[in-house]
Every structure is written in C-alpha cells, then in structure tokens.
C-alpha positions in Angstrom: -72.4 59.6 -14.6 -73.2 59.2 -18.3 -74.7 56.0 -19.7 -72.5 53.7 -21.7 -73.1 54.1 -25.5 -75.5 51.5 -26.9 -74.1 48.9 -29.2 -75.6 48.8 -32.8 -78.0 46.0 -33.4 -76.3 43.3 -35.5 -77.6 42.8 -39.0 -79.3 39.5 -39.8 -76.3 38.0 -41.6 -74.0 39.0 -38.7 -76.0 36.8 -36.4 -76.6 33.9 -38.9 -74.6 30.9 -39.7 -74.4 28.8 -42.9 -76.7 25.8 -43.1 -74.8 22.7 -41.9 -73.8 20.2 -44.7 -76.6 17.8 -45.5 -79.3 20.2 -44.5 -82.5 20.5 -46.5 -82.4 23.9 -48.3 -85.4 26.2 -48.1 -86.3 25.8 -51.8 -86.3 22.0 -51.3 -86.6 20.2 -54.6 -86.3 23.4 -56.6 -83.0 24.5 -55.0 -80.4 25.3 -57.6 -77.5 25.0 -55.0 -76.4 28.6 -55.7 -74.4 28.7 -52.5 -76.3 31.4 -50.7 -77.4 29.1 -48.0 -73.8 27.9 -47.5 -73.0 31.4 -46.3 -74.2 33.6 -43.4 -76.3 35.4 -46.0 -78.7 32.5 -45.7 -80.4 35.0 -43.3 -82.0 36.6 -46.3 -82.9 33.5 -48.3 -86.7 33.9 -48.0 -86.6 37.2 -49.9 -83.6 36.5 -52.2 -83.9 32.9 -53.5 -85.1 32.8 -57.1 -87.2 29.8 -56.4 -88.9 31.1 -53.3 -89.8 34.5 -54.7 -89.4 35.8 -58.3 -88.4 39.5 -58.2 -87.5 40.3 -61.8 -89.1 43.8 -61.9 -87.5 45.0 -58.6 -84.2 43.4 -59.6 -84.2 45.2 -63.0 -85.0 48.5 -61.4 -82.2 48.0 -58.8 -79.6 47.0 -61.3 -80.6 49.0 -64.4 -82.8 51.8 -63.3 -85.8 50.5 -65.2 -87.6 47.3 -66.2 -87.7 45.7 -69.6 -90.1 47.0 -72.2 -92.5 44.1 -72.9 -93.7 45.8 -76.1 -90.2 45.8 -77.5 -89.5 42.3 -79.0 -85.8 42.4 -78.2 -86.3 43.5 -74.6 -89.2 41.0 -74.2 -86.8 38.2 -75.0 -83.4 39.4 -74.0 -84.0 41.9 -71.2 -83.0 45.5 -70.4 -80.3 46.6 -72.8 -78.3 49.5 -74.1 -76.7 47.6 -77.0 -76.2 44.1 -78.3 -73.4 42.9 -80.5 -71.6 39.8 -81.8 -68.0 39.3 -81.1 -65.0 37.1 -80.6 -61.5 37.7 -79.3 -59.1 38.6 -82.1 -56.4 36.5 -80.2 -58.3 33.6 -78.6 -57.2 32.4 -75.2 -55.6 28.9 -75.5 -57.8 26.3 -73.8 -60.8 28.6 -73.4 -64.2 27.1 -74.3 -64.8 29.5 -77.2 -62.6 32.5 -77.8 -62.3 33.4 -74.1 -64.1 36.7 -73.8 -65.3 36.0 -70.2 -61.9 35.0 -69.0 -60.3 38.0 -70.7 -62.7 40.3 -69.0 -61.8 38.9 -65.6 -58.1 39.2 -66.3 -58.5 42.8 -67.5 -60.7 43.8 -64.6 -57.8 42.8 -62.3 -55.0 44.2 -64.4 -56.8 47.6 -64.8 -57.4 47.8 -61.0 -61.1 48.0 -61.6 -61.7 45.3 -58.9 -59.8 43.5 -56.2 -61.1 40.0 -57.0 -63.1 38.0 -59.4 -65.7 35.5 -58.3 -65.3 32.7 -60.8 -65.4 28.9 -60.9 -62.3 26.7 -61.1 -62.5 22.9 -61.1 -61.9 20.4 -58.4 -58.4 18.8 -58.6 -60.2 15.4 -58.4 -62.7 15.9 -61.2 -62.8 18.2 -64.2 -66.6 18.8 -63.9 -66.9 19.4 -60.2 -67.1 23.2 -59.7 -64.8 25.0 -57.3 -65.9 28.6 -56.7 -63.1 31.0 -55.8 -62.3 34.7 -55.2 -59.5 35.0 -57.8 -57.0 37.8 -57.1 -54.6 37.2 -59.9 -54.9 36.7 -63.7 -53.5 33.2 -63.4 -56.3 32.3 -61.0 -58.9 33.7 -63.4 -57.4 31.8 -66.3 -57.5 28.6 -64.2 -61.3 29.0 -64.3 -61.7 29.1 -68.1 -64.1 26.5 -69.5 -67.7 26.2 -68.3 -68.6 23.6 -65.7 -72.0 22.4 -66.8 -73.2 21.4 -63.3 -75.0 23.1 -60.4 -72.4 25.3 -58.7 -72.5 26.9 -55.2 -70.9 30.2 -56.4 -72.3 32.3 -53.6 -70.7 30.2 -50.8 -67.6 32.4 -51.2 -69.5 35.4 -49.8 -68.6 33.8 -46.5 -65.0 34.8 -47.3 -65.6 38.5 -47.9 -65.6 39.8 -44.3 -62.0 40.6 -43.3 -60.6 39.7 -46.8 -59.7 43.3 -47.8 -61.9 42.8 -51.0 -63.9 46.0 -51.5 -64.5 45.8 -55.2 -65.7 42.6 -56.8 -66.5 41.3 -60.3 -68.9 38.4 -59.9 -69.4 36.0 -62.8 -72.5 33.8 -62.6 -75.7 32.5 -64.0 -79.2 33.8 -63.4 -80.3 32.1 -60.2 -77.0 33.1 -58.6 -77.3 36.7 -59.8 -80.9 37.0 -58.6 -79.8 36.1 -55.1 -76.6 38.2 -55.2 -78.6 41.3 -56.3 -81.1 40.7 -53.4 -78.3 40.8 -50.8 -76.0 43.2 -52.5 -76.7 46.1 -50.1 -75.6 44.0 -47.2 -72.3 42.9 -48.6 -69.1 44.5 -47.3 -68.3 45.9 -50.8 -67.9 49.4 -52.2 -68.3 48.3 -55.8 -69.9 45.2 -57.4 -69.8 44.4 -61.1 -71.8 41.5 -62.5 -70.8 39.5 -65.6 -73.6 37.2 -66.5 -73.7 33.9 -68.4 -76.9 32.7 -70.1 -77.8 29.4 -68.5 -80.3 26.6 -69.1 -80.5 22.8 -68.4 -77.9 22.4 -65.7 -77.5 19.0 -64.0 -76.0 17.5 -60.9 -72.6 15.8 -61.4 -74.4 12.4 -61.5 -76.9 13.8 -64.1 -74.0 15.1 -66.1 -72.5 11.7 -66.3 -75.8 10.2 -67.5 -75.9 12.8 -70.2 -72.3 12.2 -71.3 -72.8 8.5 -71.3 -75.8 8.9 -73.5 -74.6 11.5 -75.9 -70.8 11.1 -76.4 -68.8 8.4 -78.0 -66.1 8.8 -75.3 -67.8 10.3 -72.2 -64.7 9.9 -69.9 -62.5 12.1 -72.1 -64.9 15.0 -72.7 -63.3 18.3 -71.5 -66.2 20.6 -72.3 -69.3 20.8 -74.5 -71.9 23.2 -75.5 -75.3 23.2 -77.3 -74.5 25.5 -80.3 -76.3 27.6 -82.9 -75.8 25.0 -85.6 -78.3 22.8 -83.7 -75.5 20.4 -82.7 -73.8 19.6 -79.4 -70.1 20.2 -79.7 -67.8 18.0 -77.5 -64.1 18.6 -77.1 -62.0 15.7 -75.9 -58.8 15.6 -73.9 -56.8 14.7 -77.0 -58.0 17.8 -78.7 -60.4 16.1 -81.0 -63.9 17.3 -81.5 -67.2 15.5 -81.8 -70.6 16.8 -82.7 -74.1 15.3 -82.2 -77.3 16.7 -83.6 -79.8 18.0 -81.1 -82.4 15.8 -82.7 -80.3 12.7 -82.1 -80.3 12.8 -78.3 -81.9 9.9 -76.4 -84.8 12.0 -75.1 -86.4 9.2 -73.1 -83.2 8.6 -71.2 -82.5 12.4 -70.7 -85.9 13.8 -70.1 -85.6 13.7 -66.3 -81.9 14.3 -66.0 -82.1 18.1 -65.7 -82.3 19.8 -62.3 -85.8 20.8 -61.2 -84.5 24.3 -60.6 -83.6 24.5 -64.3 -86.9 23.1 -65.3 -88.6 25.9 -63.4 -86.3 28.8 -64.4 -87.2 31.7 -66.7 -83.9 33.7 -66.4 -82.2 32.1 -69.4 -80.7 35.5 -70.4 -79.5 36.6 -66.9 -81.7 39.7 -66.5 -79.9 41.1 -63.5 -76.3 41.2 -64.9 -74.6 44.3 -66.0 -73.1 42.6 -69.0 -74.0 39.2 -70.5 -71.7 37.1 -72.7 -73.0 33.9 -74.3 -73.6 32.5 -77.7 -77.4 32.2 -78.2 -78.0 35.4 -80.2 -74.9 35.3 -82.4 -74.0 33.6 -85.6 -72.0 30.4 -85.3 -68.3 31.1 -84.3 -69.1 34.3 -82.5 -70.5 35.2 -79.0 -73.5 37.3 -78.2 -72.9 40.3 -75.9 -75.6 42.4 -74.2 -74.8 45.6 -72.4 -77.6 46.3 -69.9 -76.3 49.5 -68.1 -73.3 51.8 -67.9 -71.5 49.4 -65.6 -71.8 46.8 -68.2 -70.4 49.1 -70.8 -67.5 49.9 -68.4 -66.7 46.2 -68.3 -67.0 45.9 -72.1 -64.6 48.9 -72.5 -61.9 46.7 -70.9 -61.8 44.4 -73.9 -63.7 45.9 -76.8 -60.5 47.0 -78.5 -59.4 43.3 -78.5 -62.6 42.0 -80.1 -63.6 41.4 -83.7 -67.2 42.8 -83.5 -70.2 42.7 -85.8 -73.8 43.8 -85.6 -76.3 41.2 -84.4 -78.4 39.6 -87.1 -81.7 37.7 -87.3 -83.2 35.5 -90.0 -85.6 32.6 -90.3 -88.8 31.8 -88.5 -88.7 29.8 -85.3 -92.4 29.4 -84.6 -93.3 26.2 -86.4 -90.2 24.4 -85.2 -90.9 25.5 -81.6 -94.5 24.2 -81.7 -93.5 20.9 -83.2 -90.7 20.5 -80.7 -93.1 21.0 -77.8 -95.0 17.8 -78.7 -91.9 15.8 -79.6 -90.3 16.6 -76.3 -93.5 15.9 -74.3 -93.8 12.5 -75.9 -90.1 11.8 -75.5 -89.6 11.0 -79.2 -86.3 9.4 -80.0 -85.2 9.6 -83.7 -82.8 7.2 -85.4 -79.4 8.9 -85.9 -79.6 9.0 -89.7 -82.9 10.9 -89.6 -81.6 13.2 -86.9 -78.7 14.0 -89.1 -81.0 14.8 -92.1 -83.2 17.0 -90.0 -80.2 18.7 -88.5 -78.8 19.4 -91.9 -82.0 21.1 -93.1 -82.6 23.0 -89.9 -79.0 24.2 -89.8 -79.3 25.4 -93.4 -82.8 26.9 -93.4 -83.7 27.3 -89.7 -83.5 30.3 -87.4 -80.2 32.2 -87.1 -78.7 34.9 -84.9 -81.3 36.5 -82.6 -84.0 34.3 -84.1 -82.1 31.3 -82.9 -82.0 32.9 -79.5 -85.7 33.3 -79.6 -86.1 29.7 -80.7 -84.1 28.5 -77.7 -86.0 30.8 -75.3 -89.4 29.8 -76.6 -88.5 26.1 -76.5 -87.3 26.2 -72.9 -90.0 28.6 -71.6 -92.8 26.5 -72.9 -91.2 23.3 -71.6 -90.7 24.9 -68.2 -94.2 26.3 -68.0 -95.6 22.9 -68.7 -93.3 21.3 -66.1 -94.4 23.7 -63.4 -98.1 23.1 -64.3 -97.6 19.4 -63.8 -95.2 19.3 -60.9 -95.9 22.5 -58.9 -99.3 23.9 -60.0 -99.4 25.9 -56.8 -96.4 28.0 -58.0 -97.5 28.8 -61.5 -99.2 32.1 -60.7 -96.4 33.7 -58.8 -93.4 31.9 -60.4 -93.7 32.6 -64.1 -92.8 36.3 -64.7 -94.8 38.5 -67.0 -92.4 38.4 -69.9 -92.4 34.6 -69.9 -96.2 34.5 -69.7 -96.4 36.6 -72.8 -93.9 34.4 -74.7 -95.6 31.1 -73.6 -99.0 32.4 -74.6 -97.9 32.3 -78.3 -97.9 28.5 -78.3 -100.3 25.7 -77.6 -99.2 23.5 -74.7 -100.2 19.8 -74.1 -102.7 19.2 -71.4 -101.0 19.4 -68.0 
C-alpha cells in the first residue's frame, strides 16, 4: 500500500494573518502605514519594510538589472534610468491634479489589456483627503482616483484581495516606501505580471497633520481640493469653487509645521522612487510640465501607452542650488518664520534667478536629504549607519549640518 502524497508546506503568507486594527506596527514610530501589515504579507515585514531594512541595491538589481551609478550625477540623484523627459498631456484630463498623465496611464493599461487591474487610491466618501486604496478594474474606477491624497495611505492592504480575485496582471501606483515593500514580496504574489508606476514623494502627514498644515497655510482650508509644492517655489492650492491660491515656500509658518510631518517621511531617502519601472512627478521639469523617468524596459512599455498623447520636451537644468540649500538648512533648523512681504520678495527673486529643471530637483533632494539625515542623527542615532543609503550619504556630505 503506497503512502499518501505529502502536502506542500504552506508559504509564510499562507499561514499569516493581517495585524489586528490598533496593533503596534513593527516599525513603530517610523511606520509609514504602507498597508503591508494590513495584509497576510505581514509575514515578510522584517525583510521588506523600508524602515526596518534599507535594501536599495538589491531592489534596484531586482527591478532594473543593475544599481545606480554613483559617479553619474543624474543617476546619483534620480536613480537608475534609461531616459528622462519633460511632458504634459496634450488633452488634459478634467479634474486631474496636473495634466493627468498618471491617470491616463492607468486607463490605457486597462484599455490595452496590458493588465487586469490598477492599484490606485480613491478618496473616502466621507472625506476628500482620506485615502481609499482600490484594485480598479475599469477606466472609470481609475479616473475616480485622480488627484493626489497628501496623507499616509495603506496602499498595500489591497494585496489581501489578490488571492482568488482572478487578477494575474497588475499595475501598481505608489510612493517609495510602498514600492520598496512591494518589490520585496513581489515573488510571493499570485501574479504573472507586475508593472510599477512610481510617484515621487516627500513630507507626507497624517490626516490630522494635514489639517494642521492647511489651517496654517491656506486662506480657506476647508475648501482645498488639492495642493502641491511646485517648481516656482510656491505652494499651489486649488479650491472647490475652481479658484487657485499660491503661497511662497518661504512664507510658511515653520515653527507651527516643523513637527507636523510623519517620522517615516523625515527618515526617508527614496524621494525619487528608486524601485519603480516608470516615475511621473514634477520635480525635474520646468513649471507646467511633468518630469518622467524611464528606469527599465517595463517602464518604457508603460510610457509607450501614452507617449503619442504627450507634448514632450528634453529635460533642462540651470542655476546653482548649493548656496540656497546650505542657507536653508540653518533656517529650517532654527524654525525661522519670515513676514509674508519678505517671503514674497525672496520668492520672486528665487523664482526668477534660482534653480530650474533638474537643478530644482537636486535642490529639493539636497534640502530634504540633509534635513532627514539630521533628524535621524537626533532622534534615531542608532539607525544612521544602516538607514542612510550610499547615494544619500554622498549627497549629504556636500553640506555642513548643524550639531546633532
């Protein structure tokens, strides 16, 4: 009599369960609430969470076949790339935050049958800024997700819905911490194809923190539909009645806002979303256009879906960011608050004579990396050696930081 065939050993995520609501997440105060722990893939959190283990080199090798060249100034700052360009949709999507390239990519990925679903973020029916991650299966569901939600978002909780869903090909849209975790568990997902469309991300907040920011910065915080820190060194707010409001960066109430950003964002060095196939943002483009970085052939395949619909241009770079970054380090550290008239004057001159294009992108990266390195030194000195990646160390070393 033959022995009964042995059953395969279940994989870790097949035995795991999502953490119960209200649990303390493994990354504790550094948790970005990416949603991984809200799925059974919490089984891999120790080796996949961006705030427990930085894994830029292995992630870049996995996603792109190589790591960034630290001796190439563009790759040092912007990551592995095949090409960079500046673009906007020739026919902008109504209601999109800018011209709507990200939304159009999601729609075209479904219409062309490249994927079965798009992981994107709609908004709660009860609050315009409360994120609602979904697996969108129709163009209408993708378009319902247009406009950024500038709050921490548990995108990866929808991984829990994949088993038995029939979804075998997925386009995931997300920010750096979400993409780092997604890449780490990618091989265990019940997928045949995964495309990753990345958004640059910095300075996210909780919903409560967002309200503090809006109350401080906008003339009408309760009517803001969306906002963005833009290349003209101003924050652009759009209100429910269609009106627009701008506020100079230098006019923010720094003392009131210095502690509003999430600790995860203050310890993050993945501003440009190193693990995505394709990145769409604004930081390296001239005002009015978006910056696009193709990291690998899968990223080019995504861009091929919409490139014919874009007005494109070469990326440009002018100005010198270095003095402004060094001065800004001290001003932020001392929580300097300028009178609005002076902020407007400074904003005018910086907008006219300051860094533009890729140099603006480097300005923003330098400013945030130096700030975050100092924050880590002060709040988590035990993490500094293993948490700041090599490319960020090289960038931060160009500046003089205040004493921790």
